[in-house]
mmJSON file of the N, C-alpha and C atoms, coordinates in Angstrom:
{"data_MODEL":{"atom_site":{
"group_PDB":["ATOM","ATOM","ATOM","ATOM","ATOM","ATOM","ATOM","ATOM","ATOM","ATOM","ATOM","ATOM","ATOM","ATOM","ATOM","ATOM","ATOM","ATOM","ATOM","ATOM","ATOM","ATOM","ATOM","ATOM","ATOM","ATOM","ATOM","ATOM","ATOM","ATOM","ATOM","ATOM","ATOM","ATOM","ATOM","ATOM","ATOM","ATOM","ATOM","ATOM","ATOM","ATOM","ATOM","ATOM","ATOM","ATOM","ATOM","ATOM","ATOM","ATOM","ATOM","ATOM","ATOM","ATOM","ATOM","ATOM","ATOM","ATOM","ATOM","ATOM","ATOM","ATOM","ATOM","ATOM","ATOM","ATOM","ATOM","ATOM","ATOM","ATOM","ATOM","ATOM","ATOM","ATOM","ATOM","ATOM","ATOM","ATOM","ATOM","ATOM","ATOM","ATOM","ATOM","ATOM","ATOM","ATOM","ATOM","ATOM","ATOM","ATOM","ATOM","ATOM","ATOM","ATOM","ATOM","ATOM","ATOM","ATOM","ATOM","ATOM","ATOM","ATOM","ATOM","ATOM","ATOM","ATOM","ATOM","ATOM","ATOM","ATOM","ATOM","ATOM","ATOM","ATOM","ATOM","ATOM","ATOM","ATOM","ATOM","ATOM","ATOM","ATOM","ATOM","ATOM","ATOM","ATOM","ATOM","ATOM","ATOM","ATOM","ATOM","ATOM","ATOM","ATOM","ATOM","ATOM","ATOM","ATOM","ATOM","ATOM","ATOM","ATOM","ATOM","ATOM","ATOM","ATOM","ATOM","ATOM","ATOM","ATOM","ATOM","ATOM","ATOM","ATOM","ATOM","ATOM","ATOM","ATOM","ATOM","ATOM","ATOM","ATOM","ATOM","ATOM","ATOM","ATOM","ATOM","ATOM","ATOM","ATOM","ATOM","ATOM","ATOM","ATOM","ATOM","ATOM","ATOM","ATOM","ATOM","ATOM"],
"id":[1,2,3,4,5,6,7,8,9,10,11,12,13,14,15,16,17,18,19,20,21,22,23,24,25,26,27,28,29,30,31,32,33,34,35,36,37,38,39,40,41,42,43,44,45,46,47,48,49,50,51,52,53,54,55,56,57,58,59,60,61,62,63,64,65,66,67,68,69,70,71,72,73,74,75,76,77,78,79,80,81,82,83,84,85,86,87,88,89,90,91,92,93,94,95,96,97,98,99,100,101,102,103,104,105,106,107,108,109,110,111,112,113,114,115,116,117,118,119,120,121,122,123,124,125,126,127,128,129,130,131,132,133,134,135,136,137,138,139,140,141,142,143,144,145,146,147,148,149,150,151,152,153,154,155,156,157,158,159,160,161,162,163,164,165,166,167,168,169,170,171,172,173,174,175,176,177,178,179,180],
"type_symbol":["N","C","C","N","C","C","N","C","C","N","C","C","N","C","C","N","C","C","N","C","C","N","C","C","N","C","C","N","C","C","N","C","C","N","C","C","N","C","C","N","C","C","N","C","C","N","C","C","N","C","C","N","C","C","N","C","C","N","C","C","N","C","C","N","C","C","N","C","C","N","C","C","N","C","C","N","C","C","N","C","C","N","C","C","N","C","C","N","C","C","N","C","C","N","C","C","N","C","C","N","C","C","N","C","C","N","C","C","N","C","C","N","C","C","N","C","C","N","C","C","N","C","C","N","C","C","N","C","C","N","C","C","N","C","C","N","C","C","N","C","C","N","C","C","N","C","C","N","C","C","N","C","C","N","C","C","N","C","C","N","C","C","N","C","C","N","C","C","N","C","C","N","C","C","N","C","C","N","C","C"],
"label_atom_id":["N","CA","C","N","CA","C","N","CA","C","N","CA","C","N","CA","C","N","CA","C","N","CA","C","N","CA","C","N","CA","C","N","CA","C","N","CA","C","N","CA","C","N","CA","C","N","CA","C","N","CA","C","N","CA","C","N","CA","C","N","CA","C","N","CA","C","N","CA","C","N","CA","C","N","CA","C","N","CA","C","N","CA","C","N","CA","C","N","CA","C","N","CA","C","N","CA","C","N","CA","C","N","CA","C","N","CA","C","N","CA","C","N","CA","C","N","CA","C","N","CA","C","N","CA","C","N","CA","C","N","CA","C","N","CA","C","N","CA","C","N","CA","C","N","CA","C","N","CA","C","N","CA","C","N","CA","C","N","CA","C","N","CA","C","N","CA","C","N","CA","C","N","CA","C","N","CA","C","N","CA","C","N","CA","C","N","CA","C","N","CA","C","N","CA","C","N","CA","C","N","CA","C","N","CA","C","N","CA","C"],
"label_alt_id":[null,null,null,null,null,null,null,null,null,null,null,null,null,null,null,null,null,null,null,null,null,null,null,null,null,null,null,null,null,null,null,null,null,null,null,null,null,null,null,null,null,null,null,null,null,null,null,null,null,null,null,null,null,null,null,null,null,null,null,null,null,null,null,null,null,null,null,null,null,null,null,null,null,null,null,null,null,null,null,null,null,null,null,null,null,null,null,null,null,null,null,null,null,null,null,null,null,null,null,null,null,null,null,null,null,null,null,null,null,null,null,null,null,null,null,null,null,null,null,null,null,null,null,null,null,null,null,null,null,null,null,null,null,null,null,null,null,null,null,null,null,null,null,null,null,null,null,null,null,null,null,null,null,null,null,null,null,null,null,null,null,null,null,null,null,null,null,null,null,null,null,null,null,null,null,null,null,null,null,null],
"label_comp_id":["UNK","UNK","UNK","UNK","UNK","UNK","UNK","UNK","UNK","UNK","UNK","UNK","UNK","UNK","UNK","UNK","UNK","UNK","UNK","UNK","UNK","UNK","UNK","UNK","UNK","UNK","UNK","UNK","UNK","UNK","UNK","UNK","UNK","UNK","UNK","UNK","UNK","UNK","UNK","UNK","UNK","UNK","UNK","UNK","UNK","UNK","UNK","UNK","UNK","UNK","UNK","UNK","UNK","UNK","UNK","UNK","UNK","UNK","UNK","UNK","UNK","UNK","UNK","UNK","UNK","UNK","UNK","UNK","UNK","UNK","UNK","UNK","UNK","UNK","UNK","UNK","UNK","UNK","UNK","UNK","UNK","UNK","UNK","UNK","UNK","UNK","UNK","UNK","UNK","UNK","UNK","UNK","UNK","UNK","UNK","UNK","UNK","UNK","UNK","UNK","UNK","UNK","UNK","UNK","UNK","UNK","UNK","UNK","UNK","UNK","UNK","UNK","UNK","UNK","UNK","UNK","UNK","UNK","UNK","UNK","UNK","UNK","UNK","UNK","UNK","UNK","UNK","UNK","UNK","UNK","UNK","UNK","UNK","UNK","UNK","UNK","UNK","UNK","UNK","UNK","UNK","UNK","UNK","UNK","UNK","UNK","UNK","UNK","UNK","UNK","UNK","UNK","UNK","UNK","UNK","UNK","UNK","UNK","UNK","UNK","UNK","UNK","UNK","UNK","UNK","UNK","UNK","UNK","UNK","UNK","UNK","UNK","UNK","UNK","UNK","UNK","UNK","UNK","UNK","UNK"],
"label_asym_id":["A","A","A","A","A","A","A","A","A","A","A","A","A","A","A","A","A","A","A","A","A","A","A","A","A","A","A","A","A","A","A","A","A","A","A","A","A","A","A","A","A","A","A","A","A","A","A","A","A","A","A","A","A","A","A","A","A","A","A","A","A","A","A","A","A","A","A","A","A","A","A","A","A","A","A","A","A","A","A","A","A","A","A","A","A","A","A","A","A","A","A","A","A","A","A","A","A","A","A","A","A","A","A","A","A","A","A","A","A","A","A","A","A","A","A","A","A","A","A","A","A","A","A","A","A","A","A","A","A","A","A","A","A","A","A","A","A","A","A","A","A","A","A","A","A","A","A","A","A","A","A","A","A","A","A","A","A","A","A","A","A","A","A","A","A","A","A","A","A","A","A","A","A","A","A","A","A","A","A","A"],
"label_entity_id":["1","1","1","1","1","1","1","1","1","1","1","1","1","1","1","1","1","1","1","1","1","1","1","1","1","1","1","1","1","1","1","1","1","1","1","1","1","1","1","1","1","1","1","1","1","1","1","1","1","1","1","1","1","1","1","1","1","1","1","1","1","1","1","1","1","1","1","1","1","1","1","1","1","1","1","1","1","1","1","1","1","1","1","1","1","1","1","1","1","1","1","1","1","1","1","1","1","1","1","1","1","1","1","1","1","1","1","1","1","1","1","1","1","1","1","1","1","1","1","1","1","1","1","1","1","1","1","1","1","1","1","1","1","1","1","1","1","1","1","1","1","1","1","1","1","1","1","1","1","1","1","1","1","1","1","1","1","1","1","1","1","1","1","1","1","1","1","1","1","1","1","1","1","1","1","1","1","1","1","1"],
"label_seq_id":[1,1,1,2,2,2,3,3,3,4,4,4,5,5,5,6,6,6,7,7,7,8,8,8,9,9,9,10,10,10,11,11,11,12,12,12,13,13,13,14,14,14,15,15,15,16,16,16,17,17,17,18,18,18,19,19,19,20,20,20,21,21,21,22,22,22,23,23,23,24,24,24,25,25,25,26,26,26,27,27,27,28,28,28,29,29,29,30,30,30,31,31,31,32,32,32,33,33,33,34,34,34,35,35,35,36,36,36,37,37,37,38,38,38,39,39,39,40,40,40,41,41,41,42,42,42,43,43,43,44,44,44,45,45,45,46,46,46,47,47,47,48,48,48,49,49,49,50,50,50,51,51,51,52,52,52,53,53,53,54,54,54,55,55,55,56,56,56,57,57,57,58,58,58,59,59,59,60,60,60],
"pdbx_PDB_ins_code":[null,null,null,null,null,null,null,null,null,null,null,null,null,null,null,null,null,null,null,null,null,null,null,null,null,null,null,null,null,null,null,null,null,null,null,null,null,null,null,null,null,null,null,null,null,null,null,null,null,null,null,null,null,null,null,null,null,null,null,null,null,null,null,null,null,null,null,null,null,null,null,null,null,null,null,null,null,null,null,null,null,null,null,null,null,null,null,null,null,null,null,null,null,null,null,null,null,null,null,null,null,null,null,null,null,null,null,null,null,null,null,null,null,null,null,null,null,null,null,null,null,null,null,null,null,null,null,null,null,null,null,null,null,null,null,null,null,null,null,null,null,null,null,null,null,null,null,null,null,null,null,null,null,null,null,null,null,null,null,null,null,null,null,null,null,null,null,null,null,null,null,null,null,null,null,null,null,null,null,null],
"Cartn_x":[-14.232,-13.435,-13.701,-13.576,-13.841,-12.438,-12.939,-11.806,-12.098,-10.604,-10.101,-9.294,-9.544,-8.736,-7.251,-6.735,-4.986,-4.049,-3.981,-3.176,-2.141,-1.039,0.604,0.812,1.853,2.843,3.866,4.023,4.918,5.469,6.675,7.283,6.467,6.451,5.734,5.744,7.085,7.54,7.512,7.689,7.706,6.043,5.125,3.861,2.889,3.573,2.969,3.326,4.671,5.146,4.225,3.984,3.271,1.658,1.376,-0.329,-0.523,0.873,0.724,0.682,1.756,2.273,0.82,0.318,-0.858,-1.874,-2.181,-3.213,-2.606,-1.682,-0.543,-0.813,-1.016,-1.398,-2.652,-3.49,-4.699,-5.069,-4.498,-4.662,-5.0,-6.333,-6.687,-5.044,-5.068,-4.302,-4.463,-5.239,-5.472,-5.525,-5.511,-5.289,-3.813,-3.042,-1.681,-1.175,-1.398,-1.098,-1.264,-2.349,-3.05,-2.058,-1.976,-1.193,0.328,0.958,2.199,2.3,1.498,1.279,1.353,0.271,0.084,1.326,1.985,3.048,4.183,4.414,5.194,4.852,3.818,2.846,3.553,3.814,3.39,5.118,6.118,7.237,7.386,6.796,7.333,8.054,7.941,8.462,9.249,10.788,11.381,12.196,12.098,12.957,13.924,15.62,16.679,16.757,17.158,17.607,18.811,19.462,20.957,20.949,22.308,22.512,23.671,24.343,25.712,26.175,27.662,28.19,29.593,29.755,30.809,31.624,32.983,33.554,34.755,34.674,35.465,36.342,37.556,38.595,39.563,39.243,39.984,41.21,41.962,43.662,43.716,44.661,45.063,45.858],
"Cartn_y":[21.737,20.411,20.021,18.77,17.892,18.01,17.916,18.036,16.483,16.472,14.836,15.246,14.418,14.873,14.014,14.966,14.769,14.563,13.471,13.383,12.892,13.632,12.985,13.704,12.801,13.023,14.121,15.238,16.324,16.676,16.942,17.324,18.285,17.999,19.157,20.273,20.787,22.224,23.074,22.308,22.763,22.915,22.458,21.845,23.405,23.361,24.159,26.012,25.957,27.249,27.625,26.651,27.041,27.27,26.396,26.92,28.183,28.732,29.879,31.119,31.022,32.095,32.04,30.816,30.787,31.56,31.835,32.669,33.964,34.005,35.623,36.019,35.567,36.143,36.361,35.492,35.361,34.261,33.253,32.312,30.753,30.137,28.769,28.22,26.86,25.924,25.518,24.75,24.093,24.95,26.645,27.562,27.328,27.86,27.75,26.619,25.542,24.292,23.811,24.28,23.998,24.754,26.406,26.918,26.762,26.046,25.497,24.148,23.448,22.395,22.701,23.442,23.978,24.795,25.264,26.114,24.998,23.775,22.829,22.144,21.454,20.95,21.42,23.155,24.26,24.345,23.861,23.923,25.729,26.36,27.427,27.213,26.433,26.008,24.542,24.787,23.847,22.966,21.661,21.809,20.591,20.969,20.131,19.505,18.183,17.326,17.104,17.613,17.462,16.202,15.574,14.168,14.475,14.509,14.613,13.23,12.732,11.576,12.311,12.298,12.736,11.196,11.131,9.662,9.958,9.231,9.796,8.431,8.436,7.498,7.697,6.802,6.103,6.072,6.718,6.114,4.893,4.555,2.912,2.904],
"Cartn_z":[36.65,36.667,37.809,38.136,39.104,40.366,41.809,42.607,43.038,43.716,44.101,45.417,46.189,47.339,47.144,47.734,47.642,49.036,49.178,50.713,51.025,51.23,51.22,52.105,52.852,54.051,53.717,54.763,54.497,55.536,55.686,57.094,58.054,58.977,60.096,60.125,59.981,60.259,59.183,57.559,56.398,56.218,56.72,56.233,57.681,58.538,59.381,58.979,58.384,57.906,56.771,56.06,54.529,55.077,56.104,56.225,56.928,57.989,58.303,57.311,56.119,55.634,54.282,53.891,53.031,53.839,55.117,55.841,56.057,56.215,56.271,54.985,53.952,52.386,51.714,52.913,52.293,51.147,51.231,50.552,51.24,50.726,51.183,50.526,52.041,51.395,50.016,49.429,48.341,47.108,47.378,46.507,46.135,47.011,46.799,46.301,46.636,46.411,44.746,44.654,42.862,42.187,42.557,41.854,41.83,42.626,42.595,41.431,42.016,41.179,39.707,39.414,37.786,37.502,38.261,37.727,37.228,37.88,37.814,36.604,36.242,34.881,33.883,33.794,32.774,32.63,33.539,33.285,33.703,34.523,34.874,36.34,36.664,38.393,38.045,37.909,37.84,39.284,39.345,40.882,39.845,40.97,40.851,42.082,41.436,42.728,42.933,43.995,44.234,45.197,44.517,45.581,45.645,46.774,47.09,48.239,47.953,48.941,49.381,50.504,51.144,51.713,50.904,51.209,52.371,53.521,54.639,54.872,54.671,55.386,56.081,57.314,58.724,58.4,59.241,58.855,60.008,59.81,60.386,61.341],
"occupancy":[1.0,1.0,1.0,1.0,1.0,1.0,1.0,1.0,1.0,1.0,1.0,1.0,1.0,1.0,1.0,1.0,1.0,1.0,1.0,1.0,1.0,1.0,1.0,1.0,1.0,1.0,1.0,1.0,1.0,1.0,1.0,1.0,1.0,1.0,1.0,1.0,1.0,1.0,1.0,1.0,1.0,1.0,1.0,1.0,1.0,1.0,1.0,1.0,1.0,1.0,1.0,1.0,1.0,1.0,1.0,1.0,1.0,1.0,1.0,1.0,1.0,1.0,1.0,1.0,1.0,1.0,1.0,1.0,1.0,1.0,1.0,1.0,1.0,1.0,1.0,1.0,1.0,1.0,1.0,1.0,1.0,1.0,1.0,1.0,1.0,1.0,1.0,1.0,1.0,1.0,1.0,1.0,1.0,1.0,1.0,1.0,1.0,1.0,1.0,1.0,1.0,1.0,1.0,1.0,1.0,1.0,1.0,1.0,1.0,1.0,1.0,1.0,1.0,1.0,1.0,1.0,1.0,1.0,1.0,1.0,1.0,1.0,1.0,1.0,1.0,1.0,1.0,1.0,1.0,1.0,1.0,1.0,1.0,1.0,1.0,1.0,1.0,1.0,1.0,1.0,1.0,1.0,1.0,1.0,1.0,1.0,1.0,1.0,1.0,1.0,1.0,1.0,1.0,1.0,1.0,1.0,1.0,1.0,1.0,1.0,1.0,1.0,1.0,1.0,1.0,1.0,1.0,1.0,1.0,1.0,1.0,1.0,1.0,1.0,1.0,1.0,1.0,1.0,1.0,1.0],
"B_iso_or_equiv":[0.0,0.0,0.0,0.0,0.0,0.0,0.0,0.0,0.0,0.0,0.0,0.0,0.0,0.0,0.0,0.0,0.0,0.0,0.0,0.0,0.0,0.0,0.0,0.0,0.0,0.0,0.0,0.0,0.0,0.0,0.0,0.0,0.0,0.0,0.0,0.0,0.0,0.0,0.0,0.0,0.0,0.0,0.0,0.0,0.0,0.0,0.0,0.0,0.0,0.0,0.0,0.0,0.0,0.0,0.0,0.0,0.0,0.0,0.0,0.0,0.0,0.0,0.0,0.0,0.0,0.0,0.0,0.0,0.0,0.0,0.0,0.0,0.0,0.0,0.0,0.0,0.0,0.0,0.0,0.0,0.0,0.0,0.0,0.0,0.0,0.0,0.0,0.0,0.0,0.0,0.0,0.0,0.0,0.0,0.0,0.0,0.0,0.0,0.0,0.0,0.0,0.0,0.0,0.0,0.0,0.0,0.0,0.0,0.0,0.0,0.0,0.0,0.0,0.0,0.0,0.0,0.0,0.0,0.0,0.0,0.0,0.0,0.0,0.0,0.0,0.0,0.0,0.0,0.0,0.0,0.0,0.0,0.0,0.0,0.0,0.0,0.0,0.0,0.0,0.0,0.0,0.0,0.0,0.0,0.0,0.0,0.0,0.0,0.0,0.0,0.0,0.0,0.0,0.0,0.0,0.0,0.0,0.0,0.0,0.0,0.0,0.0,0.0,0.0,0.0,0.0,0.0,0.0,0.0,0.0,0.0,0.0,0.0,0.0,0.0,0.0,0.0,0.0,0.0,0.0],
"pdbx_formal_charge":[null,null,null,null,null,null,null,null,null,null,null,null,null,null,null,null,null,null,null,null,null,null,null,null,null,null,null,null,null,null,null,null,null,null,null,null,null,null,null,null,null,null,null,null,null,null,null,null,null,null,null,null,null,null,null,null,null,null,null,null,null,null,null,null,null,null,null,null,null,null,null,null,null,null,null,null,null,null,null,null,null,null,null,null,null,null,null,null,null,null,null,null,null,null,null,null,null,null,null,null,null,null,null,null,null,null,null,null,null,null,null,null,null,null,null,null,null,null,null,null,null,null,null,null,null,null,null,null,null,null,null,null,null,null,null,null,null,null,null,null,null,null,null,null,null,null,null,null,null,null,null,null,null,null,null,null,null,null,null,null,null,null,null,null,null,null,null,null,null,null,null,null,null,null,null,null,null,null,null,null],
"auth_seq_id":[1,1,1,2,2,2,3,3,3,4,4,4,5,5,5,6,6,6,7,7,7,8,8,8,9,9,9,10,10,10,11,11,11,12,12,12,13,13,13,14,14,14,15,15,15,16,16,16,17,17,17,18,18,18,19,19,19,20,20,20,21,21,21,22,22,22,23,23,23,24,24,24,25,25,25,26,26,26,27,27,27,28,28,28,29,29,29,30,30,30,31,31,31,32,32,32,33,33,33,34,34,34,35,35,35,36,36,36,37,37,37,38,38,38,39,39,39,40,40,40,41,41,41,42,42,42,43,43,43,44,44,44,45,45,45,46,46,46,47,47,47,48,48,48,49,49,49,50,50,50,51,51,51,52,52,52,53,53,53,54,54,54,55,55,55,56,56,56,57,57,57,58,58,58,59,59,59,60,60,60],
"auth_comp_id":["UNK","UNK","UNK","UNK","UNK","UNK","UNK","UNK","UNK","UNK","UNK","UNK","UNK","UNK","UNK","UNK","UNK","UNK","UNK","UNK","UNK","UNK","UNK","UNK","UNK","UNK","UNK","UNK","UNK","UNK","UNK","UNK","UNK","UNK","UNK","UNK","UNK","UNK","UNK","UNK","UNK","UNK","UNK","UNK","UNK","UNK","UNK","UNK","UNK","UNK","UNK","UNK","UNK","UNK","UNK","UNK","UNK","UNK","UNK","UNK","UNK","UNK","UNK","UNK","UNK","UNK","UNK","UNK","UNK","UNK","UNK","UNK","UNK","UNK","UNK","UNK","UNK","UNK","UNK","UNK","UNK","UNK","UNK","UNK","UNK","UNK","UNK","UNK","UNK","UNK","UNK","UNK","UNK","UNK","UNK","UNK","UNK","UNK","UNK","UNK","UNK","UNK","UNK","UNK","UNK","UNK","UNK","UNK","UNK","UNK","UNK","UNK","UNK","UNK","UNK","UNK","UNK","UNK","UNK","UNK","UNK","UNK","UNK","UNK","UNK","UNK","UNK","UNK","UNK","UNK","UNK","UNK","UNK","UNK","UNK","UNK","UNK","UNK","UNK","UNK","UNK","UNK","UNK","UNK","UNK","UNK","UNK","UNK","UNK","UNK","UNK","UNK","UNK","UNK","UNK","UNK","UNK","UNK","UNK","UNK","UNK","UNK","UNK","UNK","UNK","UNK","UNK","UNK","UNK","UNK","UNK","UNK","UNK","UNK","UNK","UNK","UNK","UNK","UNK","UNK"],
"auth_asym_id":["A","A","A","A","A","A","A","A","A","A","A","A","A","A","A","A","A","A","A","A","A","A","A","A","A","A","A","A","A","A","A","A","A","A","A","A","A","A","A","A","A","A","A","A","A","A","A","A","A","A","A","A","A","A","A","A","A","A","A","A","A","A","A","A","A","A","A","A","A","A","A","A","A","A","A","A","A","A","A","A","A","A","A","A","A","A","A","A","A","A","A","A","A","A","A","A","A","A","A","A","A","A","A","A","A","A","A","A","A","A","A","A","A","A","A","A","A","A","A","A","A","A","A","A","A","A","A","A","A","A","A","A","A","A","A","A","A","A","A","A","A","A","A","A","A","A","A","A","A","A","A","A","A","A","A","A","A","A","A","A","A","A","A","A","A","A","A","A","A","A","A","A","A","A","A","A","A","A","A","A"],
"auth_atom_id":["N","CA","C","N","CA","C","N","CA","C","N","CA","C","N","CA","C","N","CA","C","N","CA","C","N","CA","C","N","CA","C","N","CA","C","N","CA","C","N","CA","C","N","CA","C","N","CA","C","N","CA","C","N","CA","C","N","CA","C","N","CA","C","N","CA","C","N","CA","C","N","CA","C","N","CA","C","N","CA","C","N","CA","C","N","CA","C","N","CA","C","N","CA","C","N","CA","C","N","CA","C","N","CA","C","N","CA","C","N","CA","C","N","CA","C","N","CA","C","N","CA","C","N","CA","C","N","CA","C","N","CA","C","N","CA","C","N","CA","C","N","CA","C","N","CA","C","N","CA","C","N","CA","C","N","CA","C","N","CA","C","N","CA","C","N","CA","C","N","CA","C","N","CA","C","N","CA","C","N","CA","C","N","CA","C","N","CA","C","N","CA","C","N","CA","C","N","CA","C","N","CA","C","N","CA","C","N","CA","C"],
"pdbx_PDB_model_num":[1,1,1,1,1,1,1,1,1,1,1,1,1,1,1,1,1,1,1,1,1,1,1,1,1,1,1,1,1,1,1,1,1,1,1,1,1,1,1,1,1,1,1,1,1,1,1,1,1,1,1,1,1,1,1,1,1,1,1,1,1,1,1,1,1,1,1,1,1,1,1,1,1,1,1,1,1,1,1,1,1,1,1,1,1,1,1,1,1,1,1,1,1,1,1,1,1,1,1,1,1,1,1,1,1,1,1,1,1,1,1,1,1,1,1,1,1,1,1,1,1,1,1,1,1,1,1,1,1,1,1,1,1,1,1,1,1,1,1,1,1,1,1,1,1,1,1,1,1,1,1,1,1,1,1,1,1,1,1,1,1,1,1,1,1,1,1,1,1,1,1,1,1,1,1,1,1,1,1,1]
}}}
């Protein structure tokens, strides 16, 4: 299977924590990312987006 570079901005603290945990568990960064991506594609990992709004009314 051909390999292609994948670069995208990620929040720095999440990226650092992810790198550290991959190292802690003995995974290469790209191995973990590929497993997560494949799980998402296969429907084994689902993501739900929650959007909420708060309405504030100032008293006059």
